[in-house]
N, CA, C and O atoms as CSV, one atom per row, in Angstrom:
chain,resi,resn,atom,element,x,y,z
A,1,UNK,N,N,61.460,-59.839,-57.947
A,1,UNK,CA,C,62.864,-59.488,-57.987
A,1,UNK,C,C,63.663,-60.776,-58.068
A,1,UNK,O,O,63.345,-61.750,-57.385
A,2,UNK,N,N,64.687,-60.790,-58.889
A,2,UNK,CA,C,65.535,-61.966,-59.021
A,2,UNK,C,C,66.501,-62.056,-57.832
A,2,UNK,O,O,67.059,-61.053,-57.389
A,3,UNK,N,N,66.677,-63.257,-57.340
A,3,UNK,CA,C,67.604,-63.487,-56.242
A,3,UNK,C,C,69.011,-63.049,-56.638
A,3,UNK,O,O,69.747,-62.515,-55.808
A,4,UNK,N,N,69.387,-63.265,-57.882
A,4,UNK,CA,C,70.720,-62.853,-58.358
A,4,UNK,C,C,70.944,-61.359,-58.205
A,4,UNK,O,O,72.042,-60.933,-57.846
A,5,UNK,N,N,69.903,-60.545,-58.476
A,5,UNK,CA,C,70.024,-59.095,-58.336
A,5,UNK,C,C,70.296,-58.704,-56.889
A,5,UNK,O,O,71.114,-57.824,-56.618
A,6,UNK,N,N,69.612,-59.357,-55.972
A,6,UNK,CA,C,69.799,-59.070,-54.554
A,6,UNK,C,C,71.203,-59.493,-54.124
A,6,UNK,O,O,71.901,-58.736,-53.449
A,7,UNK,N,N,71.611,-60.686,-54.507
A,7,UNK,CA,C,72.940,-61.191,-54.157
A,7,UNK,C,C,74.029,-60.257,-54.692
A,7,UNK,O,O,74.971,-59.927,-53.972
A,8,UNK,N,N,73.904,-59.837,-55.938
A,8,UNK,CA,C,74.906,-58.948,-56.525
A,8,UNK,C,C,74.989,-57.622,-55.785
A,8,UNK,O,O,76.082,-57.088,-55.594
A,9,UNK,N,N,73.857,-57.088,-55.369
A,9,UNK,CA,C,73.836,-55.819,-54.630
A,9,UNK,C,C,74.498,-55.973,-53.270
A,9,UNK,O,O,75.303,-55.133,-52.869
A,10,UNK,N,N,74.167,-57.024,-52.574
A,10,UNK,CA,C,74.687,-57.233,-51.221
A,10,UNK,C,C,76.175,-57.541,-51.209
A,10,UNK,O,O,76.897,-57.081,-50.324
A,11,UNK,N,N,76.638,-58.309,-52.177
A,11,UNK,CA,C,78.019,-58.777,-52.158
A,11,UNK,C,C,79.018,-57.834,-52.826
A,11,UNK,O,O,80.195,-58.173,-52.944
A,12,UNK,N,N,78.566,-56.650,-53.266
A,12,UNK,CA,C,79.509,-55.679,-53.847
A,12,UNK,C,C,80.560,-55.295,-52.829
A,12,UNK,O,O,80.279,-55.186,-51.635
A,13,UNK,N,N,81.761,-55.094,-53.308
A,13,UNK,CA,C,82.862,-54.665,-52.436
A,13,UNK,C,C,83.429,-53.375,-52.986
A,13,UNK,O,O,83.738,-53.312,-54.176
A,14,UNK,N,N,83.580,-52.350,-52.178
A,14,UNK,CA,C,83.128,-52.298,-50.795
A,14,UNK,C,C,81.604,-52.188,-50.721
A,14,UNK,O,O,80.936,-51.897,-51.714
A,15,UNK,N,N,81.074,-52.426,-49.527
A,15,UNK,CA,C,79.631,-52.332,-49.303
A,15,UNK,C,C,79.139,-50.928,-49.640
A,15,UNK,O,O,79.765,-49.939,-49.259
A,16,UNK,N,N,78.029,-50.845,-50.349
A,16,UNK,CA,C,77.378,-49.559,-50.641
A,16,UNK,C,C,75.940,-49.628,-50.137
A,16,UNK,O,O,75.236,-50.597,-50.421
A,17,UNK,N,N,75.493,-48.614,-49.392
A,17,UNK,CA,C,74.137,-48.617,-48.856
A,17,UNK,C,C,73.082,-48.782,-49.950
A,17,UNK,O,O,73.242,-48.299,-51.071
A,18,UNK,N,N,72.008,-49.472,-49.595
A,18,UNK,CA,C,70.896,-49.678,-50.514
A,18,UNK,C,C,69.621,-49.860,-49.703
A,18,UNK,O,O,69.663,-50.043,-48.486
A,19,UNK,N,N,68.508,-49.808,-50.383
A,19,UNK,CA,C,67.207,-50.045,-49.759
A,19,UNK,C,C,66.434,-51.021,-50.633
A,19,UNK,O,O,66.694,-51.142,-51.830
A,20,UNK,N,N,65.491,-51.709,-50.026
A,20,UNK,CA,C,64.571,-52.552,-50.794
A,20,UNK,C,C,63.156,-52.060,-50.523
A,20,UNK,O,O,62.800,-51.745,-49.388
A,21,UNK,N,N,62.365,-52.001,-51.571
A,21,UNK,CA,C,60.955,-51.637,-51.449
A,21,UNK,C,C,60.144,-52.897,-51.708
A,21,UNK,O,O,60.411,-53.634,-52.657
A,22,UNK,N,N,59.152,-53.137,-50.856
A,22,UNK,CA,C,58.327,-54.334,-50.943
A,22,UNK,C,C,57.005,-54.046,-51.644
A,22,UNK,O,O,56.611,-52.893,-51.815
A,23,UNK,N,N,56.334,-55.115,-52.043
A,23,UNK,CA,C,55.059,-54.961,-52.743
A,23,UNK,C,C,53.955,-54.387,-51.854
A,23,UNK,O,O,52.903,-54.002,-52.366
A,24,UNK,N,N,54.164,-54.319,-50.543
A,24,UNK,CA,C,53.185,-53.699,-49.652
A,24,UNK,C,C,53.517,-52.238,-49.349
A,24,UNK,O,O,52.836,-51.599,-48.547
A,25,UNK,N,N,54.575,-51.704,-49.994
A,25,UNK,CA,C,54.965,-50.309,-49.812
A,25,UNK,C,C,56.036,-50.079,-48.764
A,25,UNK,O,O,56.608,-48.990,-48.701
A,26,UNK,N,N,56.321,-51.079,-47.940
A,26,UNK,CA,C,57.365,-50.930,-46.916
A,26,UNK,C,C,58.722,-50.800,-47.585
A,26,UNK,O,O,58.952,-51.342,-48.666
A,27,UNK,N,N,59.621,-50.072,-46.925
A,27,UNK,CA,C,60.983,-49.925,-47.424
A,27,UNK,C,C,61.948,-50.142,-46.270
A,27,UNK,O,O,61.737,-49.638,-45.167
A,28,UNK,N,N,63.006,-50.896,-46.532
A,28,UNK,CA,C,64.047,-51.153,-45.545
A,28,UNK,C,C,65.365,-50.632,-46.079
A,28,UNK,O,O,65.760,-50.946,-47.202
A,29,UNK,N,N,66.048,-49.829,-45.267
A,29,UNK,CA,C,67.321,-49.227,-45.648
A,29,UNK,C,C,68.462,-49.996,-44.998
A,29,UNK,O,O,68.520,-50.133,-43.776
A,30,UNK,N,N,69.362,-50.493,-45.828
A,30,UNK,CA,C,70.538,-51.212,-45.364
A,30,UNK,C,C,71.724,-50.261,-45.493
A,30,UNK,O,O,72.326,-50.136,-46.559
A,31,UNK,N,N,72.049,-49.596,-44.387
A,31,UNK,CA,C,73.085,-48.564,-44.405
A,31,UNK,C,C,74.472,-49.085,-44.057
A,31,UNK,O,O,75.470,-48.396,-44.271
A,32,UNK,N,N,74.536,-50.292,-43.525
A,32,UNK,CA,C,75.815,-50.900,-43.183
A,32,UNK,C,C,75.672,-52.412,-43.299
A,32,UNK,O,O,74.561,-52.933,-43.198
A,33,UNK,N,N,76.771,-53.119,-43.508
A,33,UNK,CA,C,76.685,-54.576,-43.695
A,33,UNK,C,C,76.032,-55.307,-42.524
A,33,UNK,O,O,75.386,-56.335,-42.724
A,34,UNK,N,N,76.189,-54.797,-41.323
A,34,UNK,CA,C,75.611,-55.463,-40.146
A,34,UNK,C,C,74.098,-55.428,-40.129
A,34,UNK,O,O,73.478,-56.181,-39.379
A,35,UNK,N,N,73.483,-54.573,-40.937
A,35,UNK,CA,C,72.025,-54.498,-40.953
A,35,UNK,C,C,71.400,-55.558,-41.856
A,35,UNK,O,O,70.176,-55.666,-41.930
A,36,UNK,N,N,72.234,-56.339,-42.542
A,36,UNK,CA,C,71.753,-57.334,-43.501
A,36,UNK,C,C,72.138,-58.747,-43.091
A,36,UNK,O,O,73.220,-58.981,-42.553
A,37,UNK,N,N,71.233,-59.682,-43.353
A,37,UNK,CA,C,71.536,-61.094,-43.151
A,37,UNK,C,C,70.771,-61.925,-44.158
A,37,UNK,O,O,69.693,-61.528,-44.603
A,38,UNK,N,N,71.320,-63.082,-44.523
A,38,UNK,CA,C,70.646,-63.964,-45.475
A,38,UNK,C,C,71.282,-65.348,-45.443
A,38,UNK,O,O,72.480,-65.476,-45.191
A,39,UNK,N,N,70.480,-66.391,-45.698
A,39,UNK,CA,C,71.079,-67.707,-45.914
A,39,UNK,C,C,71.747,-67.726,-47.281
A,39,UNK,O,O,71.584,-66.788,-48.062
A,40,UNK,N,N,72.484,-68.766,-47.575
A,40,UNK,CA,C,73.249,-68.829,-48.824
A,40,UNK,C,C,72.383,-68.723,-50.072
A,40,UNK,O,O,72.851,-68.217,-51.092
A,41,UNK,N,N,71.139,-69.181,-50.024
A,41,UNK,CA,C,70.294,-69.147,-51.233
A,41,UNK,C,C,69.567,-67.817,-51.436
A,41,UNK,O,O,68.932,-67.623,-52.472
A,42,UNK,N,N,69.644,-66.902,-50.473
A,42,UNK,CA,C,69.061,-65.548,-50.571
A,42,UNK,C,C,67.548,-65.546,-50.848
A,42,UNK,O,O,67.020,-64.538,-51.318
A,43,UNK,N,N,66.856,-66.628,-50.575
A,43,UNK,CA,C,65.407,-66.614,-50.801
A,43,UNK,C,C,64.653,-65.931,-49.666
A,43,UNK,O,O,63.444,-65.714,-49.752
A,44,UNK,N,N,65.368,-65.600,-48.618
A,44,UNK,CA,C,64.842,-64.849,-47.488
A,44,UNK,C,C,65.976,-63.944,-47.055
A,44,UNK,O,O,67.128,-64.377,-47.014
A,45,UNK,N,N,65.673,-62.685,-46.727
A,45,UNK,CA,C,66.710,-61.806,-46.189
A,45,UNK,C,C,66.228,-61.239,-44.864
A,45,UNK,O,O,65.033,-61.251,-44.570
A,46,UNK,N,N,67.159,-60.749,-44.076
A,46,UNK,CA,C,66.842,-60.200,-42.768
A,46,UNK,C,C,67.369,-58.777,-42.661
A,46,UNK,O,O,68.485,-58.472,-43.082
A,47,UNK,N,N,66.534,-57.914,-42.084
A,47,UNK,CA,C,66.920,-56.544,-41.777
A,47,UNK,C,C,67.103,-56.463,-40.271
A,47,UNK,O,O,66.223,-56.872,-39.513
A,48,UNK,N,N,68.247,-55.935,-39.831
A,48,UNK,CA,C,68.524,-55.747,-38.410
A,48,UNK,C,C,68.697,-54.259,-38.143
A,48,UNK,O,O,69.714,-53.671,-38.512
A,49,UNK,N,N,67.704,-53.651,-37.503
A,49,UNK,CA,C,67.778,-52.250,-37.117
A,49,UNK,C,C,68.292,-52.111,-35.699
A,49,UNK,O,O,68.685,-53.096,-35.074
A,50,UNK,N,N,68.290,-50.891,-35.192
A,50,UNK,CA,C,68.787,-50.665,-33.836
A,50,UNK,C,C,67.903,-51.336,-32.788
A,50,UNK,O,O,68.402,-51.875,-31.800
A,51,UNK,N,N,66.594,-51.301,-33.006
A,51,UNK,CA,C,65.692,-51.884,-32.005
A,51,UNK,C,C,64.628,-52.788,-32.621
A,51,UNK,O,O,63.672,-53.166,-31.944
A,52,UNK,N,N,64.784,-53.136,-33.895
A,52,UNK,CA,C,63.823,-54.032,-34.528
A,52,UNK,C,C,64.518,-54.855,-35.605
A,52,UNK,O,O,65.618,-54.529,-36.050
A,53,UNK,N,N,63.859,-55.912,-36.005
A,53,UNK,CA,C,64.366,-56.733,-37.097
A,53,UNK,C,C,63.169,-57.175,-37.930
A,53,UNK,O,O,62.028,-57.146,-37.469
A,54,UNK,N,N,63.448,-57.581,-39.157
A,54,UNK,CA,C,62.376,-58.042,-40.052
A,54,UNK,C,C,62.917,-59.158,-40.930
A,54,UNK,O,O,64.069,-59.133,-41.362
A,55,UNK,N,N,62.060,-60.134,-41.181
A,55,UNK,CA,C,62.366,-61.210,-42.111
A,55,UNK,C,C,61.604,-60.905,-43.394
A,55,UNK,O,O,60.389,-60.713,-43.363
A,56,UNK,N,N,62.310,-60.860,-44.522
A,56,UNK,CA,C,61.725,-60.419,-45.790
A,56,UNK,C,C,61.835,-61.535,-46.818
A,56,UNK,O,O,62.930,-62.022,-47.102
A,57,UNK,N,N,60.701,-61.936,-47.373
A,57,UNK,CA,C,60.680,-62.906,-48.465
A,57,UNK,C,C,61.117,-62.170,-49.728
A,57,UNK,O,O,60.506,-61.165,-50.092
A,58,UNK,N,N,62.149,-62.642,-50.392
A,58,UNK,CA,C,62.664,-61.919,-51.550
A,58,UNK,C,C,61.652,-61.821,-52.686
A,58,UNK,O,O,61.782,-60.952,-53.548
A,59,UNK,N,N,60.653,-62.690,-52.704
A,59,UNK,CA,C,59.614,-62.592,-53.740
A,59,UNK,C,C,58.747,-61.347,-53.553
A,59,UNK,O,O,58.056,-60.931,-54.483
A,60,UNK,N,N,58.777,-60.744,-52.352
A,60,UNK,CA,C,57.979,-59.541,-52.099
A,60,UNK,C,C,58.746,-58.253,-52.429
A,60,UNK,O,O,58.183,-57.163,-52.331
A,61,UNK,N,N,60.025,-58.365,-52.819
A,61,UNK,CA,C,60.821,-57.186,-53.166
A,61,UNK,C,C,60.512,-56.775,-54.604
A,61,UNK,O,O,60.631,-57.578,-55.530
A,62,UNK,N,N,60.116,-55.518,-54.776
A,62,UNK,CA,C,59.797,-55.019,-56.109
A,62,UNK,C,C,60.855,-54.063,-56.638
A,62,UNK,O,O,60.895,-53.786,-57.837
A,63,UNK,N,N,61.716,-53.553,-55.754
A,63,UNK,CA,C,62.713,-52.596,-56.201
A,63,UNK,C,C,63.911,-52.583,-55.247
A,63,UNK,O,O,63.754,-52.675,-54.029
A,64,UNK,N,N,65.096,-52.469,-55.819
A,64,UNK,CA,C,66.322,-52.223,-55.057
A,64,UNK,C,C,66.754,-50.798,-55.373
A,64,UNK,O,O,66.896,-50.419,-56.536
A,65,UNK,N,N,66.959,-50.017,-54.321
A,65,UNK,CA,C,67.292,-48.608,-54.491
A,65,UNK,C,C,68.717,-48.377,-53.981
A,65,UNK,O,O,68.999,-48.564,-52.798
A,66,UNK,N,N,69.603,-47.971,-54.880
A,66,UNK,CA,C,70.968,-47.662,-54.459
A,66,UNK,C,C,70.971,-46.285,-53.821
A,66,UNK,O,O,70.362,-45.349,-54.338
A,67,UNK,N,N,71.665,-46.167,-52.688
A,67,UNK,CA,C,71.707,-44.915,-51.953
A,67,UNK,C,C,73.113,-44.356,-51.973
A,67,UNK,O,O,74.089,-45.088,-52.134
A,68,UNK,N,N,73.200,-43.054,-51.810
A,68,UNK,CA,C,74.505,-42.373,-51.790
A,68,UNK,C,C,75.012,-42.251,-50.383
A,68,UNK,O,O,76.094,-41.708,-50.162
């Protein structure tokens, strides 16, 4: 997945929920802006859930799924 694609999805205004699917089959749903974090270069992103968090290498993202 291109870093530009991830950056464009995250920085849309207003925020729209999305999910990322990884090459290992895991999926993370970003339903609100607070659930997402990233350094300026977006080569790593962070998922913040209610009781867990995950650090995701953007090279492992195979799909961005826009949610309604």
